[in-house]
C-alpha positions as CSV (number, residue, x, y, z in Angstrom):
1,X,149.2,117.2,89.2
2,X,149.0,113.4,89.3
3,X,150.9,113.3,92.5
4,X,148.6,115.8,94.1
5,X,145.4,113.9,93.2
6,X,145.7,111.1,95.8
7,X,146.4,113.7,98.5
8,X,143.3,115.6,97.6
9,X,141.3,112.4,97.6
10,X,142.7,111.5,101.0
11,X,141.9,114.9,102.3
12,X,138.3,114.6,101.1
13,X,138.0,111.2,102.7
14,X,139.4,112.5,106.0
15,X,136.9,115.4,105.9
16,X,134.0,113.1,105.2
17,X,135.0,110.7,108.0
18,X,135.4,113.6,110.5
19,X,132.2,115.4,109.5
20,X,130.2,112.2,109.2
21,X,126.5,112.4,108.4
22,X,126.4,116.2,109.0
23,X,128.4,116.7,105.8
24,X,126.0,114.6,103.8
25,X,123.0,116.3,105.2
26,X,124.4,119.8,104.6
27,X,125.5,119.0,101.1
28,X,122.1,117.5,100.2
29,X,120.1,120.4,101.7
30,X,122.3,123.0,99.8
31,X,121.9,121.0,96.6
32,X,118.1,120.9,96.9
33,X,117.9,124.5,97.9
34,X,120.1,125.5,94.9
35,X,117.9,123.6,92.5
36,X,114.8,125.2,93.9
37,X,116.2,128.7,93.7
38,X,117.5,128.3,90.2
39,X,114.2,126.9,88.9
40,X,112.2,129.6,90.6
41,X,114.5,132.3,89.2
42,X,114.2,130.8,85.7
43,X,110.5,130.1,85.6
44,X,109.0,132.3,88.3
45,X,107.5,131.7,91.7
46,X,104.0,131.1,90.4
47,X,102.2,127.8,90.1
48,X,104.0,126.8,87.0
49,X,107.5,127.6,88.2
50,X,106.8,126.1,91.6
51,X,105.5,122.9,90.0
52,X,108.7,122.5,88.0
53,X,110.8,123.2,91.2
54,X,108.7,120.5,93.0
55,X,109.4,117.9,90.3
56,X,113.1,118.8,90.2
57,X,113.7,118.6,93.9
58,X,111.6,115.4,94.1
59,X,113.9,113.7,91.6
60,X,117.0,115.0,93.3
61,X,115.7,113.5,96.6
62,X,114.9,110.2,94.9
63,X,118.6,109.9,93.7
64,X,119.6,110.1,97.4
65,X,116.8,107.7,98.5
66,X,117.6,105.0,96.0
67,X,121.0,104.0,97.4
68,X,119.5,103.9,100.9
69,X,116.7,101.7,99.6
70,X,118.6,99.3,97.3
71,X,122.2,99.6,98.4
72,X,122.1,96.9,101.0
73,X,120.4,94.5,98.5
74,X,123.1,95.2,95.9
75,X,125.8,94.4,98.4
76,X,124.1,91.2,99.5
77,X,123.6,90.0,95.9
78,X,126.8,91.2,94.2
79,X,129.4,91.2,96.9
80,X,131.8,93.7,98.5
81,X,132.3,95.8,95.4
82,X,128.9,97.4,96.2
83,X,129.6,97.5,100.0
84,X,130.1,101.3,99.9
85,X,126.3,101.6,99.4
86,X,125.5,99.4,102.3
87,X,128.1,101.1,104.6
88,X,126.7,104.5,103.7
89,X,123.0,103.6,103.8
90,X,122.4,105.7,106.9
91,X,124.2,108.7,105.3
92,X,122.2,108.4,102.1
93,X,119.0,108.2,104.1
94,X,119.8,111.3,106.2
95,X,120.8,113.1,103.1
96,X,117.5,112.3,101.6
97,X,115.6,113.5,104.6
98,X,117.7,116.8,104.5
99,X,117.0,117.3,100.8
100,X,113.3,117.0,101.5
101,X,113.2,120.2,103.5
102,X,113.4,122.6,100.5
103,X,110.9,120.3,98.8
104,X,108.5,120.7,101.7
105,X,109.0,124.4,101.6
106,X,107.8,124.4,98.0
107,X,104.8,122.3,98.9
108,X,103.8,124.8,101.6
109,X,104.4,127.7,99.1
110,X,102.3,126.2,96.3
111,X,99.5,125.5,98.8
112,X,99.7,129.1,99.9
113,X,99.5,130.7,96.5
114,X,96.9,128.2,95.3
115,X,94.6,129.0,98.3
116,X,93.9,125.3,98.7
117,X,92.4,123.8,101.9
118,X,95.1,122.6,104.2
119,X,94.1,118.9,103.9
120,X,94.0,119.1,100.1
121,X,97.4,120.9,99.9
122,X,99.0,118.4,102.3
123,X,98.0,115.4,100.2
124,X,97.7,112.9,103.0
125,X,99.1,109.9,101.0
126,X,102.3,111.9,100.3
127,X,102.3,113.4,103.8
128,X,102.5,110.0,105.4
129,X,105.6,109.4,103.3
130,X,107.2,112.5,104.7
131,X,106.3,111.4,108.2
132,X,108.1,108.0,107.6
133,X,111.1,109.9,106.2
134,X,111.7,111.7,109.5
135,X,110.7,108.7,111.7
136,X,113.5,106.8,110.0
137,X,115.9,109.7,110.3
138,X,115.2,110.0,114.1
139,X,115.4,106.2,114.5
140,X,118.9,106.3,113.0
141,X,120.2,108.4,115.9
142,X,122.3,106.4,118.2
143,X,120.3,107.2,121.3
144,X,117.0,106.3,119.7
145,X,118.3,103.2,117.9
146,X,119.8,101.9,121.2
147,X,116.3,102.2,122.8
148,X,114.7,100.0,120.1
149,X,115.1,96.3,119.8
150,X,116.9,95.1,116.6
151,X,113.7,93.4,115.4
152,X,111.6,96.5,115.9
153,X,114.2,98.7,114.1
154,X,114.2,96.3,111.1
155,X,110.4,96.4,110.9
156,X,110.3,100.2,111.1
157,X,113.0,100.5,108.5
158,X,111.4,98.0,106.1
159,X,107.9,99.5,106.4
160,X,109.2,103.0,106.1
161,X,111.4,102.4,103.1
162,X,108.7,100.5,101.3
163,X,106.1,103.2,101.9
164,X,108.4,105.9,100.7
165,X,109.1,103.8,97.6
166,X,105.3,103.4,97.1
167,X,105.0,107.2,97.2
168,X,107.7,107.5,94.5
169,X,105.9,104.8,92.5
170,X,102.7,106.9,92.6
171,X,104.7,109.9,91.4
172,X,106.8,108.2,88.7
173,X,104.4,105.5,87.4
174,X,100.8,106.0,88.4
175,X,100.7,109.8,88.0
176,X,102.2,109.9,84.5
177,X,99.8,107.1,83.4
178,X,96.8,109.1,84.7
179,X,98.0,112.2,82.9
180,X,98.7,110.6,79.5
181,X,102.4,110.0,79.9
182,X,103.6,113.3,78.5
183,X,107.4,114.1,78.6
184,X,108.6,110.6,79.5
185,X,112.2,111.8,80.0
186,X,110.9,113.4,83.3
187,X,109.9,110.1,84.9
188,X,110.8,107.0,82.9
189,X,114.5,106.8,84.1
190,X,113.4,107.2,87.7
191,X,110.6,104.7,87.3
192,X,113.1,102.1,85.9
193,X,115.4,102.8,88.9
194,X,112.6,102.3,91.3
195,X,111.4,99.1,89.8
196,X,115.0,97.7,89.6
197,X,115.5,98.7,93.3
198,X,112.3,96.8,94.3
199,X,113.4,93.7,92.3
200,X,116.9,93.8,94.0
201,X,115.3,94.0,97.4
202,X,113.0,91.0,96.6
203,X,115.9,89.0,95.2
204,X,118.0,89.7,98.3
205,X,115.2,88.7,100.6
206,X,114.7,85.4,98.7
207,X,118.4,84.7,98.7
208,X,118.6,85.4,102.5
209,X,115.6,83.2,103.1
210,X,117.0,80.4,101.0
211,X,120.4,80.6,102.7
212,X,118.7,80.6,106.1
213,X,116.6,77.5,105.2
214,X,119.7,75.8,103.9
215,X,121.6,76.5,107.0
216,X,118.8,75.2,109.2
217,X,118.5,72.1,107.1
218,X,122.3,71.5,107.3
219,X,122.2,71.9,111.1
220,X,119.2,69.6,111.4
221,X,120.9,66.9,109.2
222,X,124.2,67.3,111.2
223,X,122.3,66.9,114.5
224,X,120.5,63.8,113.2
225,X,123.8,62.2,112.1
226,X,125.4,63.0,115.5
227,X,122.5,61.4,117.3
228,X,122.6,58.3,115.2
229,X,126.3,57.9,115.9
230,X,125.8,58.4,119.6
231,X,123.0,55.7,119.6
232,X,125.2,53.3,117.6
233,X,128.0,53.6,120.1
234,X,131.7,53.4,119.4
235,X,132.8,51.7,116.2
236,X,134.9,48.5,116.8
């Protein structure tokens, strides 16, 4: 059994490499769909059951979003041991976008059974987060990313990720506060993860800025010393 384990692991790694992002997306979609079906079967497809399914699929999606959001910052701050998150940031992001599809189906369903106006059911603030999700997913495609400049892609990615994080902040922090903070187990762990992720990104940005400033200062000092030696001429 012990001898077979490495071969199984190697087989799984080979399948993941060959399948690429498609495997991540398919697995995430199936997981979110499974959660939605199980919850609806257990609690019914009415407003109450659909609300529970919405919360469950949102939290599953968040667990896929978080490594895409904070993985690069962890790798920058703590080294190569967290490099797997940075290397698979695109896969986590596409998996998140895929897991959102069953969640969106539930949003449409609860709007239908609630007979809400389309604008109210769509919840524009959250709808913009969905738009950003698929803008980022499309921009990660090779053909699209090649058409964008590196600086534009970084801006799109940063703005999109931060907006999506803001949507989750409204769901995990602002919403529970407004509703009296009932059942904290449903949101406190996710709120902590979100806040930690934001702090990691800020720390990574500060570190990158400080290193960049230090490098510029070093180059400037080196250039000044070189110019001084050149003006002084050869040493006798």
